[in-house]
N, C-alpha and C positions, 0 to 999 in steps of 0.2 A: 386547203383548209390551216388556218392559221394554228399556232402552236396552243393559244389560250383556249381556242375553242375544241382542239383536240382533246386537251385534259379535262374540259368540261364533260364533254361527252364521255369520255373513258370514266371519269367517278361516278356517272350518273348509271353507265352500264353494271359497274362494279357495285353499286348500291342496290341497283334491281336485284342482281344475280345472288347476292347476300340476302335479300328480303325473301326470294323464292326458295332458297335454301333453308332458311329458318322456318317458313312456312312449312316446307316438307316435314322437316324434325318435328315441327309441333305437331302434326298431324297424326305421328306415329308415337309420339310420347305418351299421351295420355293413356290409350290401351296399354302401353308398356309398363306405365307405374302402377296401374291396377293390377297387373300379374307380378310385378318384382317389387314393388312399395304400396301395397294395398291401405287405404286409409278407412274401409269398412270391413268387418268379419262378421262370420258366423259363428257365434260363441257355441260351445258344445261340452255339456258335462257328462261324464261317463262315470254315473253313480249307479245304485243298486236300482235299475229299471223295472216296471211293471210292463208286461207285452201283452196281457189279456189272456194268457193260456199257453201260448208256446213258449217252450225252454228258453228263458233268458240267458244271455251270454256273461260271463265273469266278468265285472267292469275292470276298467283299469284304473279308476278313482282319481281321475285328472280332470282338469279344465283346461280346455285347448281354443285355440280360433284358427278357424279355416279361410282360406283365401278365398273372397267370392267370385273372383275372376277365373280361377282354375279349378277349384274344389279341392286342393290339396291343404295338407295340416301346415298351418305359418308358423305356430309356436304352442309350446305349452306353457299356460301362465301359472297352473299349480298344480304340484304332483303332491298329494296326500299320503303316499306310501313313504315318502321321506321321512316326515315329522311324525305322523299319527296313522298308523296302519290301520286303525277300526275307523277312520274317517270315510265317510261316502258323500260326495256332493250330488244332492237330489236334484236342485234347482240353482240355475243360474240367471240372475237378472241384471239389468244395467243400473249403476246407482250413480254415477257422475261421469265426467269425461276421463277420470283415470282410474275408476276403481269399478268392480261387480260385487255383488252381493251372492254369497254361496250357503244355501240351505243345506246344512250337514247332518246326515243322518249317523249315528253313533251311540249304540244303547249306555255307553258309559259318559256320554256328555252332548247331546242333541243342542244345535245352536246356528247363529248365521254368523258368517265369517264376512269380512271384507276384504278383497283380494286385487291389489295392483294388476291392471292390464296388461302391462309390459313387464313382469316382475322376471320373466325368463326362469322360472322354478317356484318360488316359495315366498313372496312376501304378502304375507296375510295376518290379519290379527282378527280376535273373537270381537264382532259387533255386538251381539248381544246373545244372551243366554236366559231359559227360564225354566227350570226344571219341573215346575208345576203345570205350566201351560205345554210345553213340549215332553209331553210324557207317552207319545205311542210314536208309530212309524211314520215317519215325514213323507210327503206325497208330492206336495207342489206348492208355490209360491207366487204371489202376483201383488201387483201394487194396486190398492183402492183408490177411489174417485179423490179422496182428500189426502192422497200422499202417503197412508199408512200401510203397513205389509197386513196381507192377509196370508194365512199358511195352515195348509191342508195338512191334519193328519188322517190316519184309518178312521177315527171316529167322531172328529170334529172338525171345526174351521176355527182359528183363534185369528185375532187381531192385535197388532204393535205399532202403537204411534210413539214417535220419541223414544223406541226401543224399550217401550213400556207396554206390559198387558194392557188392553183395553177392558176394564170389568174384572169381575171376581170368578166370572166362568166363562167357557168358551162362546165366542160371538155367535157361533153357528152349532147348535147341539141337538141332537134328537127332534127335529122339524117334524110337525103333524101335518093335518090336512093331506093334499095330494102328493108333499115333498117326505111323506113317512115313512119309514124304515129304510133309510136311504143313508147311513153313516157309518158302517162297518168297513168299507174301503173308498174312500173319496180320493179318485185316482186324477182329478184335474181341476182346476177352477180359473175362472176370468172374471173380467168387470166389462160390464156394457159401457162405451167410452161417453154416452149422451147422458145417461140418468145416473149411472154407477151401481145398476143392481149386480148381484153377485149371481153367476152361473156356474154350476158345478155338477160332475158329473160322479155317478157312483156305479161301480163294477162289482155285481155281485148277480147270481142266478135271476133269471127272470121270475116274478115281475118287477125286480128292484134293480135292473140295469137301467138307468134313468138319466136324464138331464132335466136339473131342477134351478129353477129362478126363486132366487132369495131378495127382499129388500135390503138395499145397501145400506141402511141403518141395522142391519143385524136380524136375528131371529128372536121374537120374544113368544108371539102367539101365531095360531094357526093361519090368521090373516096376512102375517109375513111371508108365508110362502106364496108367490105369485103365479107360478106354473109350475109344471110336471109333465113329462113325456117319457114314455118308456123308449128304450134304444129298440129299433129293428134292423135285423130280425133278433130273435130271443136270444139266440147263442152268441150274439155279439157283445163284448162286454168293452166299454169305452176307456180307452187309455191314456188320451191326449185331446187338448181342444184349443183352438185358436178363433178370434173374432175378426171376421172381415168388416171392418167400420164403412167403408165405401158402399156396401150393399146391406148390410145388417143381416149377414149370414153367420151361423156358428159352423165350423167344420170340426168334426169328430171324428177321430181314428179309432178304430176297434180291433182289438185282436180277439182269438178265438182257437180252441181246438178244433173248430168245425173250419176246414179251410177255407171257405167260400164266404166266411163271416168276417175275413180280416179285410178291412176296406177302410173308407174315408167316406162319412156322410154328412151332407150340407143340410141345416135346418134353418130356415129364415126367422128371424126375430122381430118383432113388433111391439114397441114399448112406450109408455107415457112415464111421468114421473110416479106413479101409483100401480101401474100394470105391465104386465108382460104376456106375450102370446108367442108360443112356439108353433110355426107352422108344420105342415107337411114334409117328411124328409125325402131327399133325392140321394141317390146313390151318386157320390162324386168322382170315386174312384174305385173300381175292384179287378184288380189283376195281381193274383197271389204270387207270380213270378217278379212281380215289383213292390209290391207291399204284403209282408206277411209278420204279423207281430211288431205292429208299429210301436214305439214306446215314448216318441218324442215329436213335436212338431211346432213350428213357427211361421209366422207369417212378416214378411219385409214390405212394409207400408209404402216404401219409397220406390220401388220396383215391382210390387203385385206378386212376386214369387212366394210360393208356398214349399218350405222343406219339411220332409218326412224322414225321420229316421227309423229304420228297423231294429230292434232290439233282442230279435230271437236269434239262434242259430242259424235258422233256416236259410237266412238271405246273406248272411256272412256281416252282418251289421253295417250296411251302407246305408248313405243318405241320399235321398231322391228330391229331385227339383221339377217343381210342377207350376204351371199358370192355372190362372182360376178364372173361369167365364160366369160372370156373375148372371147372365141372363139364362144359361141353361145349366146354373149351379153344378158345373162340372169341373175337373181337374183336367190336365193336359201333360204329360210327362213331357219334360225339357230333354231331348236328346235320346239316345239310345242305350246309352250306359249309366249307371249311378252318378251322381254328381261328385260325392266322395267315395271311394273305394275303401275295402277292409284296411284297417290298421288298428293296431292296439287303443289308440286314442277314441276309435268309434264303436269299441265294445258298449253295449248296454249302455246307450245315450238315454240319459234320463231327462234331460231339458235343453232348450237351445233358444238362442235369441239371435237377432242382428243389431250390431252395433259398431260405433266406430273403434 
């Protein structure tokens, strides 16, 4: 073989070997990156949570990020103890690529903060406050179909657009019809993605432990109560709720001093622009060694996973991960151990969402 041919063959062999080596490295790098340098997280707020009856743990008053690949705490983005010990982050939702919004419960100054996602401690500022509207215990916050914020307090639901209160009275207050007598403890709320109707849960003794549907335009008359159903069993008090857009199901987590009533229930939703029908419930998950005193729940639309936090002292405040079968309306636990184990940051989780 001539020297020129040998050199050509040698170069080709080296290029092939290099390409193979790079391919092997690339095959493993994606998984490693998810574990060591994640780009998506489970955001958790450890505020004053509601567990439906079981005794909640004292919160850490922090907002943290959980690594979705490992289930471990990635970092703490805000520690309210450092600046204002009375503050409790009740709800955390995505705002933009760089910040989240935090609904803060503090009897001396209820408000919404904007928090930098990778602040490593305490880069936040007041986004807005309104002592007239935010005048009762904060419970939940969600984004309306028009981009405004819906905030539930114990007795009503308020709406804020461009950081200003919409109207001179609560957006939903003392609804009538089938939705009557359901505003003493509005534990959670969400918005249907297609028509923007407002779903909220009320946690009170039967027959007022309910799931209600209100027109997205708010409540003015009894006709604006589109649907209502009592949560079954009667001893189950709703604590958290998520909407599954792909199947139009609502999952409701319930807590109770009756052990067997700590569960997750699925309700099918059928809607038009002016109607809502709530179908018959299915017990999606009921294992009190895994779910007891659930206080927060979220759905990852990208992966289909459902995450549920236990806020009571009974199960040491772990976070569980599930898959959802839209045909059987049931949840299946992922793995045999909690997704996220006990830590100070998982105490009394009041809110969660998945984001970048």
